[in-house]
N, C-alpha and C positions, 0 to 999 in steps of 0.2 A: 376883490376882483384879481384872481391868481391870471401871472404873465408866465407867455411862452417862453421858454428857455431854446425855443429854435427857431431863426431868423427864415427859414427855407419858408417858403408858401405853399409851394410844395408838395405833399411826402410822396409822388410819384417818383420824383427826382430822384431820392434815396431808396426810395424799392430799384428804383433803373441802377445807383452806384451800386445797392451791395448785391444783382446779380449781376452787373458786371466783374464782381471779384473774384463772384464762385466758379466762373462760367471755365477759366479755368481748371479748378481741381473738379469740376465735373467731365472735361474734355480727359485727363489724367485718369480719372476714372476709370472713363470709358475702353482707355487703351489697353489698361493693367487687366480688366477684365475681358479684351480680347486676348492679350496673351499667355492665359490663368494657365490654358491645354499645354502648350508649352513649356510657362516655367516647371506644373507641376511633373512634367515628362522629365528634364532636364533636371529640377531637386529633389527628383524625389519623395516630393514631400505628401504629407498625411492630408485629409479632408481637413482637419483644426488648424492645420499649419497654411494651408490656401486659405483660409478665415480671417486669419490673423495679417496674413498681406491684403488682403482686399480690406479688412477694418483699420489699422495701423495706416496703412499707406493713405487714403482718404482721410485719414483726422489728422497726419502729418502735415499733410501739405496745405489741407485747409486752418491751422497751426500755424504755419510761417509766413499768414497773409500780412499780418501785421508789422512782423518784423522783415518784409519782405518791404515794406512802403506803400503796398498797395491800393 
């Protein structure tokens, strides 16, 4: 018989915590998507550069969750 490593009886609590952690990332990505038209015009960015802005920003924000102690 194997022992469970988790002391949490309800896996929904863990799911709720994970969703709560990613809410700031989703909000920031939404704001960035709304700002892309003006950013593209101001920076004179190409389509490839716009894709990099969208992808890297979300990846960077998600990567900062652990160091920020969220």
